[in-house]
C-alpha positions in Angstrom: -10.3 5.3 10.2 -8.3 8.2 8.7 -10.2 11.2 7.9 -9.4 13.2 4.8 -9.4 17.1 4.8 -12.7 17.0 3.1 -14.0 14.5 5.7 -12.9 16.7 8.5 -14.2 19.9 6.8 -17.8 18.1 6.4 -17.5 17.1 10.2 -17.2 20.8 11.2 -19.4 21.9 8.7 -16.9 24.4 7.0 -15.4 24.7 3.7 -12.1 22.7 3.2 -10.3 25.9 2.3 -11.0 27.2 5.9 -9.4 24.3 7.4 -6.4 24.7 5.1 -6.3 28.4 6.2 -6.5 27.4 9.9 -3.5 25.1 9.2 -1.5 28.2 7.7 -2.7 31.1 9.8 -3.7 29.7 13.0 -1.6 26.5 13.7 -2.5 26.4 17.4 -6.2 26.0 16.5 -5.6 23.5 13.9 -3.3 21.4 16.1 -6.0 21.4 18.7 -8.6 20.2 16.3 -6.2 17.5 15.0 -5.5 16.4 18.5 -9.2 16.2 19.2 -9.7 14.1 16.1 -7.0 11.7 16.9 -8.4 11.3 20.5 -11.8 10.3 19.0 -10.1 7.7 16.7 -8.3 6.2 19.9 -11.5 6.1 21.8 -13.3 4.3 18.8 -10.4 2.0 18.4 -10.5 1.1 22.2 -14.3 0.6 22.0 -14.1 -1.9 19.0 -11.1 -3.6 21.0 -13.2 -4.0 24.2 -16.1 -5.1 22.2 -13.8 -8.0 20.6 -12.4 -9.0 24.0 -15.8 -9.2 25.7 -16.9 -11.4 22.8 -13.9 -13.7 23.2 -14.7 -13.9 26.9 -18.2 -14.9 26.5 -17.2 -17.5 24.0 -14.7 -19.2 26.2 -17.0 -18.9 29.2 -19.7 -20.7 27.5 -17.5 -23.5 26.8 -16.3 -24.1 30.3 -17.2 -27.5 31.7 -19.6 -27.5 34.6 
């Protein structure tokens, strides 16, 4: 899920202007924040992928003949 600047500001409980100011005035801080958000998105995607793979495995294990 792609977060908007508004979403990110809400996530950090800050005004969206603060986030824009960080992007302009504190690029290193902004970069760290963006990398953290990207990492969280990757982790969530991997959790979903794992869940689907596990469901698929269970589905095919249930169909194995004895």
